[in-house]
DRENLUMNU-415431 format. One record per atom (N, C-alpha, C): z, y, x; residue number from 1; residue in three letters. Coordinates in Angstrom, 3 decimals. Layout:
DRENLUMNU-415431
zz,yy,xx,seq,type
Z,Y,X,NUM,ala $
...
end
This chain:
DRENLUMNU-415431
zz,yy,xx,seq,type
122.935,130.283,147.431,1,met $
121.714,130.882,146.707,1,met $
120.956,129.834,146.881,1,met $
120.321,129.724,146.082,2,ser $
119.135,128.490,145.720,2,ser $
117.803,128.693,145.920,2,ser $
117.173,127.762,146.407,3,glu $
115.752,128.285,147.075,3,glu $
115.130,127.518,146.036,3,glu $
114.072,128.829,145.920,4,ala $
113.218,128.152,144.634,4,ala $
112.117,127.878,145.271,4,ala $
111.754,126.190,145.454,5,thr $
110.231,126.239,145.289,5,thr $
109.468,126.477,144.758,5,thr $
108.181,127.062,144.797,6,leu $
107.297,126.925,144.885,6,leu $
105.735,126.535,144.888,6,leu $
105.054,126.054,143.893,7,thr $
104.280,125.196,144.099,7,thr $
102.774,125.591,143.440,7,thr $
102.125,124.892,144.247,8,ala $
100.627,125.789,144.271,8,ala $
100.015,124.676,143.431,8,ala $
99.500,125.704,142.045,9,glu $
99.016,124.933,140.989,9,glu $
97.426,125.172,141.343,9,glu $
96.464,123.832,140.731,10,thr $
95.631,123.671,141.380,10,thr $
94.410,124.227,140.076,10,thr $
94.197,125.959,140.034,11,ala $
93.495,126.561,138.701,11,ala $
91.983,125.805,139.090,11,ala $
91.818,125.571,137.978,12,glu $
90.510,125.437,137.127,12,glu $
89.742,126.341,137.057,12,glu $
88.427,125.624,137.341,13,pro $
87.730,127.362,137.163,13,pro $
87.245,127.298,136.063,13,pro $
86.944,128.975,135.760,14,val $
86.981,129.428,134.632,14,val $
85.499,128.792,133.832,14,val $
85.668,128.474,133.296,15,arg $
84.119,127.756,132.248,15,arg $
83.444,129.147,130.996,15,arg $
82.548,129.273,130.685,16,leu $
82.195,130.092,129.936,16,leu $
82.106,128.492,128.584,16,leu $
82.455,129.023,127.523,17,ser $
82.529,128.350,126.244,17,ser $
80.919,128.498,125.854,17,ser $
80.838,127.100,125.268,18,glu $
78.939,127.753,124.498,18,glu $
78.730,128.724,123.224,18,glu $
79.833,129.269,122.907,19,asp $
79.412,130.072,121.886,19,asp $
79.500,131.676,122.918,19,asp $
79.580,131.746,123.690,20,trp $
80.377,132.676,125.088,20,trp $
79.301,132.589,125.197,20,trp $
78.715,131.563,126.094,21,leu $
77.280,131.388,126.724,21,leu $
76.150,132.333,125.857,21,leu $
76.203,131.727,124.348,22,ala $
75.342,131.857,123.330,22,ala $
75.164,133.554,123.252,22,ala $
75.915,134.277,123.099,23,val $
76.164,135.664,123.509,23,val $
75.550,136.350,124.703,23,val $
76.142,135.970,125.683,24,val $
75.455,136.248,127.107,24,val $
73.964,136.476,127.311,24,val $
73.372,134.679,126.727,25,ile $
71.623,135.083,126.708,25,ile $
71.267,135.706,126.107,25,ile $
71.532,135.833,124.713,26,gly $
71.619,136.724,123.576,26,gly $
71.359,138.178,123.867,26,gly $
72.164,138.676,124.475,27,leu $
72.762,140.147,124.871,27,leu $
71.657,139.875,126.102,27,leu $
70.865,139.453,127.052,28,gly $
69.766,139.166,128.083,28,gly $
68.905,139.766,127.062,28,gly $
68.116,138.414,126.665,29,val $
67.139,138.632,125.554,29,val $
67.353,139.630,124.788,29,val $
68.178,140.712,123.926,30,phe $
68.297,142.305,124.146,30,phe $
67.793,143.109,124.937,30,phe $
68.608,142.815,125.904,31,ala $
67.802,143.527,127.117,31,ala $
67.014,143.989,127.487,31,ala $
66.226,142.683,127.545,32,leu $
64.382,142.741,128.677,32,leu $
64.302,143.387,127.147,32,leu $
64.396,143.138,125.226,33,gly $
63.302,143.964,124.511,33,gly $
63.675,145.599,124.651,33,gly $
64.768,145.978,124.720,34,leu $
65.116,147.065,124.443,34,leu $
64.478,147.858,126.274,34,leu $
63.960,146.815,126.856,35,leu $
63.228,147.959,128.003,35,leu $
61.614,148.600,127.391,35,leu $
61.836,148.369,126.173,36,ser $
60.540,148.453,125.566,36,ser $
60.874,149.767,124.891,36,ser $
61.924,150.321,125.037,37,val $
62.321,151.374,125.218,37,val $
61.851,152.676,125.549,37,val $
61.527,152.338,126.791,38,ala $
61.597,152.704,128.792,38,ala $
60.349,152.709,128.805,38,ala $
59.191,151.307,127.876,39,gly $
57.855,151.700,128.232,39,gly $
57.025,150.509,128.944,39,gly $
57.992,149.173,128.974,40,ile $
58.202,148.814,130.417,40,ile $
57.847,147.094,128.920,40,ile $
57.392,146.527,129.253,41,asp $
57.390,145.995,127.987,41,asp $
57.155,144.239,128.830,41,asp $
58.531,143.863,128.695,42,ala $
58.932,142.727,129.068,42,ala $
58.859,141.294,128.377,42,ala $
58.459,140.765,127.260,43,leu $
58.557,140.083,126.477,43,leu $
57.931,140.203,125.862,43,leu $
56.715,140.920,126.205,44,gly $
55.218,140.709,125.826,44,gly $
53.862,139.795,125.332,44,gly $
53.983,139.147,126.186,45,trp $
53.767,137.320,126.603,45,trp $
53.692,136.578,125.350,45,trp $
55.182,136.454,125.028,46,val $
56.258,135.434,123.454,46,val $
55.097,135.095,122.957,46,val $
54.878,134.420,122.396,47,ala $
53.937,133.785,121.070,47,ala $
54.099,134.140,120.569,47,ala $
53.406,134.536,119.481,48,thr $
53.808,134.813,117.488,48,thr $
52.321,133.897,117.699,48,thr $
53.434,133.666,115.766,49,thr $
52.369,133.202,114.908,49,thr $
51.049,134.218,113.747,49,thr $
50.026,134.167,113.342,50,ser $
49.765,133.838,111.486,50,ser $
49.374,133.630,111.025,50,ser $
48.724,133.944,110.305,51,val $
48.306,133.042,108.892,51,val $
47.123,132.021,109.742,51,val $
47.470,130.552,108.544,52,trp $
46.335,129.383,109.611,52,trp $
45.153,129.752,109.365,52,trp $
44.794,130.678,108.287,53,thr $
43.610,130.313,108.385,53,thr $
42.046,130.116,109.039,53,thr $
42.613,130.694,109.936,54,asp $
41.619,130.713,111.049,54,asp $
42.368,129.960,112.522,54,asp $
42.443,128.765,112.650,55,pro $
42.810,128.134,114.163,55,pro $
42.711,129.274,114.848,55,pro $
41.827,129.386,115.508,56,thr $
41.526,130.244,117.120,56,thr $
42.561,131.712,116.616,56,thr $
42.839,132.000,115.992,57,thr $
43.786,132.876,115.901,57,thr $
45.014,132.969,115.887,57,thr $
45.589,131.333,115.496,58,ala $
46.752,130.834,114.485,58,ala $
48.085,131.870,115.779,58,ala $
47.527,131.552,117.012,59,leu $
48.755,132.061,117.777,59,leu $
48.071,133.207,118.877,59,leu $
49.267,134.042,119.115,60,ala $
48.829,135.284,120.069,60,ala $
49.973,135.738,120.517,60,ala $
49.907,136.464,121.928,61,pro $
50.938,137.708,122.811,61,pro $
51.360,138.639,121.517,61,pro $
52.630,138.601,121.896,62,val $
53.335,139.627,120.766,62,val $
52.727,141.265,120.507,62,val $
52.765,141.183,122.358,63,ser $
51.882,142.761,122.462,63,ser $
50.436,141.977,122.996,63,ser $
50.200,143.746,122.681,64,lys $
48.345,143.759,122.135,64,lys $
47.898,144.218,123.761,64,lys $
49.007,144.258,124.662,65,ala $
48.531,144.560,125.727,65,ala $
48.171,143.048,126.941,65,ala $
49.302,142.248,126.751,66,tyr $
48.752,141.068,126.632,66,tyr $
47.404,139.896,125.969,66,tyr $
47.447,140.342,125.538,67,ala $
46.020,139.871,124.914,67,ala $
45.086,139.038,125.702,67,ala $
44.443,139.546,126.308,68,gly $
43.651,138.910,127.552,68,gly $
44.653,137.154,127.503,68,gly $
46.107,136.877,127.630,69,leu $
46.145,135.806,127.789,69,leu $
45.684,135.446,126.667,69,leu $
46.056,135.297,126.056,70,gly $
45.462,134.025,124.919,70,gly $
46.654,133.603,124.167,70,gly $
46.675,133.269,123.286,71,gly $
47.431,132.256,122.097,71,gly $
47.988,131.117,122.902,71,gly $
47.165,130.160,123.496,72,gly $
47.498,128.783,124.031,72,gly $
48.701,129.090,125.335,72,gly $
47.644,129.810,125.851,73,ala $
48.972,130.256,127.294,73,ala $
50.054,130.746,126.998,73,ala $
50.541,131.943,126.482,74,ser $
51.049,132.739,125.386,74,ser $
52.403,131.728,125.085,74,ser $
51.798,130.414,124.286,75,leu $
52.504,129.763,123.793,75,leu $
53.245,128.562,125.059,75,leu $
52.232,128.034,126.477,76,val $
53.327,126.837,127.063,76,val $
53.884,128.385,127.894,76,val $
53.960,129.240,128.024,77,leu $
54.618,130.792,128.820,77,leu $
55.782,130.592,128.254,77,leu $
56.029,130.970,126.781,78,thr $
57.384,130.979,125.880,78,thr $
58.308,129.845,126.110,78,thr $
57.133,128.506,125.969,79,tyr $
58.273,126.810,125.557,79,tyr $
59.186,126.956,127.208,79,tyr $
58.114,127.212,128.153,80,leu $
58.513,127.478,130.187,80,leu $
59.559,127.911,130.506,80,leu $
59.100,129.357,129.253,81,met $
61.029,130.163,129.729,81,met $
61.921,130.009,128.752,81,met $
61.698,129.038,127.865,82,leu $
62.847,128.771,126.759,82,leu $
63.245,127.435,127.654,82,leu $
62.666,126.944,128.327,83,leu $
63.135,125.872,128.643,83,leu $
64.521,126.063,130.313,83,leu $
63.779,126.747,130.993,84,ile $
64.389,127.578,131.823,84,ile $
65.663,127.884,131.269,84,ile $
65.995,129.119,130.403,85,val $
66.668,129.430,130.049,85,val $
67.570,128.339,129.390,85,val $
67.227,128.261,128.627,86,leu $
68.262,127.050,127.876,86,leu $
68.919,125.739,129.056,86,leu $
67.894,125.512,130.018,87,ser $
68.717,124.743,131.178,87,ser $
69.186,124.546,131.776,87,ser $
68.454,126.521,132.238,88,ala $
70.292,127.152,133.179,88,ala $
71.522,127.370,132.339,88,ala $
71.111,127.926,130.902,89,gly $
73.295,127.698,129.850,89,gly $
73.276,126.209,129.780,89,gly $
72.629,124.879,129.866,90,ala $
73.274,124.317,129.856,90,ala $
73.790,123.495,130.970,90,ala $
73.189,123.947,132.484,91,ala $
73.700,123.657,133.167,91,ala $
75.644,124.348,133.745,91,ala $
75.455,125.605,133.093,92,ala $
76.394,126.811,132.847,92,ala $
77.624,125.596,132.406,92,ala $
77.105,125.126,131.482,93,leu $
77.986,124.109,130.355,93,leu $
78.127,122.569,131.697,93,leu $
77.768,122.846,132.448,94,gly $
78.167,121.597,132.679,94,gly $
77.947,120.364,132.542,94,gly $
76.455,120.317,132.179,95,glu $
75.797,119.646,131.945,95,glu $
74.049,118.757,132.976,95,glu $
74.182,117.550,132.785,96,asp $
73.464,117.406,133.387,96,asp $
71.776,117.411,133.163,96,asp $
71.425,118.261,134.222,97,val $
69.918,118.795,133.286,97,val $
68.693,118.157,134.177,97,val $
69.010,117.208,134.849,98,thr $
67.974,116.464,135.659,98,thr $
67.082,115.774,135.009,98,thr $
66.062,115.247,135.295,99,pro $
64.262,115.143,134.341,99,pro $
64.967,113.937,134.080,99,pro $
64.784,113.421,132.969,100,met $
65.237,112.501,132.298,100,met $
64.284,111.056,131.987,100,met $
63.222,111.004,133.525,101,ser $
62.714,110.564,133.923,101,ser $
62.902,108.732,135.306,101,ser $
64.139,109.735,135.619,102,thr $
65.157,109.565,136.380,102,thr $
66.507,108.874,136.300,102,thr $
66.498,107.647,136.068,103,pro $
66.697,106.122,135.226,103,pro $
68.504,106.933,135.725,103,pro $
69.798,106.777,135.091,104,pro $
70.663,106.384,135.951,104,pro $
71.535,105.913,136.542,104,pro $
72.021,105.582,138.024,105,val $
72.069,104.419,138.916,105,val $
73.558,103.725,138.159,105,val $
74.065,102.459,138.045,106,arg $
74.281,102.229,137.235,106,arg $
75.385,101.400,138.520,106,arg $
76.455,100.953,138.487,107,ala $
77.168,99.864,139.688,107,ala $
76.528,98.612,139.028,107,ala $
76.465,97.867,139.848,108,glu $
76.810,96.104,139.091,108,glu $
77.445,95.665,138.801,108,glu $
77.798,94.585,138.056,109,ser $
78.841,94.117,137.390,109,ser $
79.105,92.890,137.509,109,ser $
77.998,92.427,138.066,110,gly $
78.043,91.116,138.425,110,gly $
77.896,90.061,137.185,110,gly $
77.656,90.897,135.791,111,val $
77.617,89.894,134.773,111,val $
76.675,89.763,134.402,111,val $
75.615,88.921,134.198,112,lys $
74.350,88.462,133.869,112,lys $
73.892,88.226,132.449,112,lys $
end
């Protein structure tokens, strides 16, 4: 009788591909938009643009419920939420999402 040796293989962690991550993020945004059917306005603060004949009314929140927020604040919130969601997506793909102002640490090579 021969003895079979079982070797433990190191399993690589399962990672999402960029395509599947885009599907997950898209379904998440769709789900937030679908909440409006139940009367919950989760995305009404997102900035929308209109005709640029009057610069004061060019930007505004999508929903009239957030009209008091103003166009500039709505634009800043939209930018910050996109930054958070897309940075989380990049981090899920294994990218470095640290601030760009931090220079990478380089090993001294001894060459001057």
